Each structure stands twice: as structure tokens, then as C-alpha cells.
LUMLUM-669286 format. One record per atom (N, C-alpha, C): residue number from 1; residue in one letter; atom name; x, y, z. Coordinates in steps of 0.02 Angstrom, whole numbers. Each point is the difference from the previous one (the first is absolute). Layout:
// residues N
n:NUM | res:a | atom:CA | u:X | v:Y | w:Z;
...
***
This chain:
// residues 82
n:1 | res:x | atom:N | u:-6092 | v:-990 | w:-3731;
n:1 | res:x | atom:CA | u:52 | v:-6 | w:50;
n:1 | res:x | atom:C | u:50 | v:56 | w:-6;
n:2 | res:x | atom:N | u:16 | v:21 | w:-62;
n:2 | res:x | atom:CA | u:49 | v:53 | w:-10;
n:2 | res:x | atom:C | u:-24 | v:65 | w:33;
n:3 | res:x | atom:N | u:-64 | v:16 | w:-6;
n:3 | res:x | atom:CA | u:-26 | v:61 | w:30;
n:3 | res:x | atom:C | u:9 | v:-2 | w:76;
n:4 | res:x | atom:N | u:-9 | v:-58 | w:29;
n:4 | res:x | atom:CA | u:7 | v:-8 | w:73;
n:4 | res:x | atom:C | u:73 | v:9 | w:21;
n:5 | res:x | atom:N | u:46 | v:-31 | w:-36;
n:5 | res:x | atom:CA | u:70 | v:8 | w:18;
n:5 | res:x | atom:C | u:25 | v:71 | w:-14;
n:6 | res:x | atom:N | u:-26 | v:31 | w:-53;
n:6 | res:x | atom:CA | u:17 | v:70 | w:-13;
n:6 | res:x | atom:C | u:-21 | v:45 | w:58;
n:7 | res:x | atom:N | u:-59 | v:-13 | w:27;
n:7 | res:x | atom:CA | u:-25 | v:39 | w:57;
n:7 | res:x | atom:C | u:44 | v:-10 | w:61;
n:8 | res:x | atom:N | u:21 | v:-61 | w:13;
n:8 | res:x | atom:CA | u:46 | v:-12 | w:57;
n:8 | res:x | atom:C | u:65 | v:38 | w:-9;
n:9 | res:x | atom:N | u:27 | v:1 | w:-60;
n:9 | res:x | atom:CA | u:62 | v:37 | w:-13;
n:9 | res:x | atom:C | u:-12 | v:74 | w:9;
n:10 | res:x | atom:N | u:-56 | v:25 | w:-25;
n:10 | res:x | atom:CA | u:-15 | v:72 | w:6;
n:10 | res:x | atom:C | u:-5 | v:21 | w:73;
n:11 | res:x | atom:N | u:-33 | v:-41 | w:40;
n:11 | res:x | atom:CA | u:-8 | v:18 | w:70;
n:11 | res:x | atom:C | u:67 | v:-2 | w:38;
n:12 | res:x | atom:N | u:42 | v:-48 | w:-17;
n:12 | res:x | atom:CA | u:62 | v:-8 | w:38;
n:12 | res:x | atom:C | u:57 | v:43 | w:-25;
n:13 | res:x | atom:N | u:-2 | v:24 | w:-62;
n:13 | res:x | atom:CA | u:57 | v:36 | w:-28;
n:13 | res:x | atom:C | u:-13 | v:72 | w:-19;
n:14 | res:x | atom:N | u:-63 | v:22 | w:1;
n:14 | res:x | atom:CA | u:-15 | v:67 | w:-24;
n:14 | res:x | atom:C | u:12 | v:54 | w:53;
n:15 | res:x | atom:N | u:0 | v:-19 | w:64;
n:15 | res:x | atom:CA | u:7 | v:50 | w:53;
n:15 | res:x | atom:C | u:-64 | v:37 | w:14;
n:16 | res:x | atom:N | u:-56 | v:-20 | w:-31;
n:16 | res:x | atom:CA | u:-64 | v:35 | w:8;
n:16 | res:x | atom:C | u:-41 | v:-27 | w:59;
n:17 | res:x | atom:N | u:18 | v:-57 | w:27;
n:17 | res:x | atom:CA | u:-41 | v:-33 | w:51;
n:17 | res:x | atom:C | u:38 | v:-6 | w:65;
n:18 | res:x | atom:N | u:-37 | v:4 | w:56;
n:18 | res:x | atom:CA | u:30 | v:-11 | w:66;
n:18 | res:x | atom:C | u:24 | v:-72 | w:4;
n:19 | res:x | atom:N | u:58 | v:-10 | w:29;
n:19 | res:x | atom:CA | u:27 | v:-67 | w:8;
n:19 | res:x | atom:C | u:-48 | v:-46 | w:38;
n:20 | res:x | atom:N | u:-35 | v:27 | w:49;
n:20 | res:x | atom:CA | u:-44 | v:-41 | w:42;
n:20 | res:x | atom:C | u:-63 | v:-24 | w:-37;
n:21 | res:x | atom:N | u:-18 | v:32 | w:-56;
n:21 | res:x | atom:CA | u:-61 | v:-19 | w:-35;
n:21 | res:x | atom:C | u:14 | v:-31 | w:-69;
n:22 | res:x | atom:N | u:63 | v:-5 | w:-20;
n:22 | res:x | atom:CA | u:17 | v:-29 | w:-64;
n:22 | res:x | atom:C | u:-17 | v:-75 | w:-1;
n:23 | res:x | atom:N | u:-23 | v:-23 | w:-57;
n:23 | res:x | atom:CA | u:-9 | v:-72 | w:-9;
n:23 | res:x | atom:C | u:69 | v:-32 | w:-4;
n:24 | res:x | atom:N | u:10 | v:-55 | w:34;
n:24 | res:x | atom:CA | u:65 | v:-32 | w:3;
n:24 | res:x | atom:C | u:8 | v:-53 | w:-53;
n:25 | res:x | atom:N | u:59 | v:-2 | w:-30;
n:25 | res:x | atom:CA | u:16 | v:-51 | w:-49;
n:25 | res:x | atom:C | u:8 | v:-67 | w:36;
n:26 | res:x | atom:N | u:-24 | v:-53 | w:-30;
n:26 | res:x | atom:CA | u:6 | v:-67 | w:30;
n:26 | res:x | atom:C | u:-56 | v:-18 | w:47;
n:27 | res:x | atom:N | u:-52 | v:41 | w:4;
n:27 | res:x | atom:CA | u:-56 | v:-13 | w:45;
n:27 | res:x | atom:C | u:-64 | v:-24 | w:-35;
n:28 | res:x | atom:N | u:3 | v:-7 | w:-67;
n:28 | res:x | atom:CA | u:-59 | v:-23 | w:-36;
n:28 | res:x | atom:C | u:-15 | v:-73 | w:16;
n:29 | res:x | atom:N | u:-63 | v:-15 | w:6;
n:29 | res:x | atom:CA | u:-21 | v:-69 | w:10;
n:29 | res:x | atom:C | u:-3 | v:-35 | w:-68;
n:30 | res:x | atom:N | u:22 | v:-61 | w:-1;
n:30 | res:x | atom:CA | u:-3 | v:-38 | w:-63;
n:30 | res:x | atom:C | u:-72 | v:-18 | w:-17;
n:31 | res:x | atom:N | u:-15 | v:0 | w:-63;
n:31 | res:x | atom:CA | u:-68 | v:-16 | w:-23;
n:31 | res:x | atom:C | u:-10 | v:-76 | w:2;
n:32 | res:x | atom:N | u:-61 | v:-20 | w:15;
n:32 | res:x | atom:CA | u:-17 | v:-71 | w:-2;
n:32 | res:x | atom:C | u:-30 | v:-19 | w:-67;
n:33 | res:x | atom:N | u:-30 | v:49 | w:-34;
n:33 | res:x | atom:CA | u:-33 | v:-14 | w:-63;
n:33 | res:x | atom:C | u:19 | v:52 | w:-52;
n:34 | res:x | atom:N | u:-7 | v:-19 | w:-63;
n:34 | res:x | atom:CA | u:11 | v:46 | w:-56;
n:34 | res:x | atom:C | u:-60 | v:-5 | w:-45;
n:35 | res:x | atom:N | u:-27 | v:58 | w:-21;
n:35 | res:x | atom:CA | u:-56 | v:0 | w:-46;
n:35 | res:x | atom:C | u:25 | v:26 | w:-68;
n:36 | res:x | atom:N | u:-14 | v:-39 | w:-51;
n:36 | res:x | atom:CA | u:17 | v:18 | w:-68;
n:36 | res:x | atom:C | u:-64 | v:4 | w:-40;
n:37 | res:x | atom:N | u:0 | v:43 | w:-51;
n:37 | res:x | atom:CA | u:-59 | v:6 | w:-40;
n:37 | res:x | atom:C | u:13 | v:26 | w:-69;
n:38 | res:x | atom:N | u:-51 | v:-4 | w:-41;
n:38 | res:x | atom:CA | u:5 | v:24 | w:-68;
n:38 | res:x | atom:C | u:-69 | v:22 | w:-23;
n:39 | res:x | atom:N | u:-1 | v:54 | w:-39;
n:39 | res:x | atom:CA | u:-62 | v:23 | w:-31;
n:39 | res:x | atom:C | u:12 | v:0 | w:-75;
n:40 | res:x | atom:N | u:-44 | v:-34 | w:-37;
n:40 | res:x | atom:CA | u:4 | v:-3 | w:-72;
n:40 | res:x | atom:C | u:-65 | v:28 | w:-28;
n:41 | res:x | atom:N | u:5 | v:40 | w:-53;
n:41 | res:x | atom:CA | u:-61 | v:27 | w:-30;
n:41 | res:x | atom:C | u:-2 | v:-16 | w:-75;
n:42 | res:x | atom:N | u:-60 | v:-12 | w:-23;
n:42 | res:x | atom:CA | u:-13 | v:-12 | w:-72;
n:42 | res:x | atom:C | u:-56 | v:46 | w:-20;
n:43 | res:x | atom:N | u:9 | v:36 | w:-55;
n:43 | res:x | atom:CA | u:-50 | v:47 | w:-25;
n:43 | res:x | atom:C | u:-31 | v:-29 | w:-64;
n:44 | res:x | atom:N | u:-67 | v:-1 | w:-3;
n:44 | res:x | atom:CA | u:-36 | v:-22 | w:-59;
n:44 | res:x | atom:C | u:-48 | v:56 | w:-20;
n:45 | res:x | atom:N | u:0 | v:17 | w:-64;
n:45 | res:x | atom:CA | u:-44 | v:52 | w:-25;
n:45 | res:x | atom:C | u:-45 | v:-29 | w:-55;
n:46 | res:x | atom:N | u:-63 | v:17 | w:3;
n:46 | res:x | atom:CA | u:-48 | v:-20 | w:-52;
n:46 | res:x | atom:C | u:-48 | v:58 | w:-9;
n:47 | res:x | atom:N | u:1 | v:30 | w:-59;
n:47 | res:x | atom:CA | u:-40 | v:59 | w:-18;
n:47 | res:x | atom:C | u:3 | v:53 | w:55;
n:48 | res:x | atom:N | u:-54 | v:9 | w:39;
n:48 | res:x | atom:CA | u:0 | v:53 | w:50;
n:48 | res:x | atom:C | u:10 | v:-26 | w:71;
n:49 | res:x | atom:N | u:21 | v:-62 | w:8;
n:49 | res:x | atom:CA | u:9 | v:-29 | w:66;
n:49 | res:x | atom:C | u:74 | v:-18 | w:11;
n:50 | res:x | atom:N | u:25 | v:18 | w:58;
n:50 | res:x | atom:CA | u:68 | v:-17 | w:18;
n:50 | res:x | atom:C | u:-2 | v:-42 | w:64;
n:51 | res:x | atom:N | u:27 | v:-60 | w:-5;
n:51 | res:x | atom:CA | u:5 | v:-44 | w:59;
n:51 | res:x | atom:C | u:73 | v:-3 | w:21;
n:52 | res:x | atom:N | u:11 | v:9 | w:65;
n:52 | res:x | atom:CA | u:67 | v:-9 | w:28;
n:52 | res:x | atom:C | u:-5 | v:-57 | w:51;
n:53 | res:x | atom:N | u:39 | v:-51 | w:-10;
n:53 | res:x | atom:CA | u:2 | v:-57 | w:45;
n:53 | res:x | atom:C | u:64 | v:5 | w:41;
n:54 | res:x | atom:N | u:-7 | v:-4 | w:65;
n:54 | res:x | atom:CA | u:57 | v:0 | w:45;
n:54 | res:x | atom:C | u:4 | v:-68 | w:34;
n:55 | res:x | atom:N | u:60 | v:-27 | w:7;
n:55 | res:x | atom:CA | u:10 | v:-61 | w:37;
n:55 | res:x | atom:C | u:50 | v:16 | w:55;
n:56 | res:x | atom:N | u:-22 | v:-8 | w:62;
n:56 | res:x | atom:CA | u:41 | v:13 | w:59;
n:56 | res:x | atom:C | u:19 | v:-67 | w:30;
n:57 | res:x | atom:N | u:65 | v:-12 | w:6;
n:57 | res:x | atom:CA | u:26 | v:-62 | w:29;
n:57 | res:x | atom:C | u:42 | v:17 | w:61;
n:58 | res:x | atom:N | u:-14 | v:-32 | w:56;
n:58 | res:x | atom:CA | u:38 | v:11 | w:62;
n:58 | res:x | atom:C | u:22 | v:-67 | w:30;
n:59 | res:x | atom:N | u:60 | v:0 | w:30;
n:59 | res:x | atom:CA | u:26 | v:-59 | w:33;
n:59 | res:x | atom:C | u:32 | v:21 | w:66;
n:60 | res:x | atom:N | u:-16 | v:-36 | w:53;
n:60 | res:x | atom:CA | u:30 | v:12 | w:66;
n:60 | res:x | atom:C | u:45 | v:-60 | w:15;
n:61 | res:x | atom:N | u:65 | v:14 | w:10;
n:61 | res:x | atom:CA | u:50 | v:-53 | w:9;
n:61 | res:x | atom:C | u:30 | v:4 | w:70;
n:62 | res:x | atom:N | u:4 | v:-57 | w:34;
n:62 | res:x | atom:CA | u:36 | v:-5 | w:64;
n:62 | res:x | atom:C | u:74 | v:2 | w:-17;
n:63 | res:x | atom:N | u:35 | v:52 | w:22;
n:63 | res:x | atom:CA | u:70 | v:10 | w:-18;
n:63 | res:x | atom:C | u:45 | v:-56 | w:25;
n:64 | res:x | atom:N | u:-9 | v:-21 | w:62;
n:64 | res:x | atom:CA | u:44 | v:-51 | w:29;
n:64 | res:x | atom:C | u:-10 | v:-68 | w:-31;
n:65 | res:x | atom:N | u:-62 | v:-20 | w:-8;
n:65 | res:x | atom:CA | u:-15 | v:-67 | w:-26;
n:65 | res:x | atom:C | u:1 | v:-1 | w:-77;
n:66 | res:x | atom:N | u:-12 | v:58 | w:-31;
n:66 | res:x | atom:CA | u:-3 | v:3 | w:-73;
n:66 | res:x | atom:C | u:-65 | v:-26 | w:-28;
n:67 | res:x | atom:N | u:-50 | v:-8 | w:42;
n:67 | res:x | atom:CA | u:-64 | v:-27 | w:-23;
n:67 | res:x | atom:C | u:-49 | v:57 | w:-17;
n:68 | res:x | atom:N | u:-43 | v:-13 | w:-48;
n:68 | res:x | atom:CA | u:-53 | v:47 | w:-17;
n:68 | res:x | atom:C | u:-57 | v:-11 | w:49;
n:69 | res:x | atom:N | u:-14 | v:51 | w:40;
n:69 | res:x | atom:CA | u:-53 | v:-5 | w:51;
n:69 | res:x | atom:C | u:-68 | v:18 | w:-28;
n:70 | res:x | atom:N | u:-1 | v:43 | w:-51;
n:70 | res:x | atom:CA | u:-63 | v:24 | w:-28;
n:70 | res:x | atom:C | u:13 | v:26 | w:-70;
n:71 | res:x | atom:N | u:-45 | v:-13 | w:-46;
n:71 | res:x | atom:CA | u:5 | v:28 | w:-68;
n:71 | res:x | atom:C | u:-71 | v:12 | w:-25;
n:72 | res:x | atom:N | u:-7 | v:53 | w:-37;
n:72 | res:x | atom:CA | u:-67 | v:18 | w:-25;
n:72 | res:x | atom:C | u:7 | v:37 | w:-66;
n:73 | res:x | atom:N | u:-48 | v:-12 | w:-44;
n:73 | res:x | atom:CA | u:-5 | v:38 | w:-63;
n:73 | res:x | atom:C | u:-69 | v:30 | w:-4;
n:74 | res:x | atom:N | u:-4 | v:61 | w:-24;
n:74 | res:x | atom:CA | u:-64 | v:35 | w:-6;
n:74 | res:x | atom:C | u:-3 | v:32 | w:-68;
n:75 | res:x | atom:N | u:-55 | v:-13 | w:-36;
n:75 | res:x | atom:CA | u:-11 | v:31 | w:-65;
n:75 | res:x | atom:C | u:-50 | v:57 | w:9;
n:76 | res:x | atom:N | u:16 | v:57 | w:-30;
n:76 | res:x | atom:CA | u:-43 | v:59 | w:4;
n:76 | res:x | atom:C | u:-12 | v:25 | w:-72;
n:77 | res:x | atom:N | u:-61 | v:17 | w:-15;
n:77 | res:x | atom:CA | u:-17 | v:26 | w:-67;
n:77 | res:x | atom:C | u:-30 | v:69 | w:9;
n:78 | res:x | atom:N | u:25 | v:47 | w:-40;
n:78 | res:x | atom:CA | u:-26 | v:68 | w:0;
n:78 | res:x | atom:C | u:-22 | v:16 | w:-71;
n:79 | res:x | atom:N | u:-63 | v:19 | w:-8;
n:79 | res:x | atom:CA | u:-27 | v:16 | w:-65;
n:79 | res:x | atom:C | u:-19 | v:73 | w:-4;
n:80 | res:x | atom:N | u:17 | v:32 | w:-56;
n:80 | res:x | atom:CA | u:-19 | v:70 | w:-10;
n:80 | res:x | atom:C | u:-23 | v:9 | w:-72;
n:81 | res:x | atom:N | u:-45 | v:49 | w:-8;
n:81 | res:x | atom:CA | u:-26 | v:16 | w:-67;
n:81 | res:x | atom:C | u:23 | v:69 | w:-18;
n:82 | res:x | atom:N | u:12 | v:9 | w:-65;
n:82 | res:x | atom:CA | u:22 | v:66 | w:-23;
n:82 | res:x | atom:C | u:-56 | v:48 | w:-7;
***
């Protein structure tokens, strides 16, 4: 969100953009959903094998109602040999 508001300030205050094409402050549409996520990794080594386990967790939340509309977890394993 900060990058988006920084861009709005840059366009409106830098003098680099035509007034007619500048993005206007206060015109953003409110979001209906928010997606949050997390990636966790665990590394295991045994002799010449390295296993990396990733766990990806995502949640989609309805902002107005506060309800979780969708959630998913995915486990990924990556194996490499030296």
C-alpha cells in the first residue's frame, strides 16, 4: 500500500506529469478481499543429500464480513545431491 500512495504523491507533487493524466488521490476502489500468506522452509541434510521442505499457507479474507473465504496449505519438497 505504501508504494501505491508514494506513487500518487509523486505524480501529484513532482511536477513531472500532466495534470490531465495524473492519478487522482481519493479515487482508489476499496478492496473486497485480502490475501495473506506465509512461506516456511526447513532444511535437512544427510550425507550427500539435502532436502528443503517448503510450506506455503494462504488465506483469503472477506474484509467487510471478516470471514475466511478460502484457505490452503501446500507442502513442497526439493531434493538435491552434492
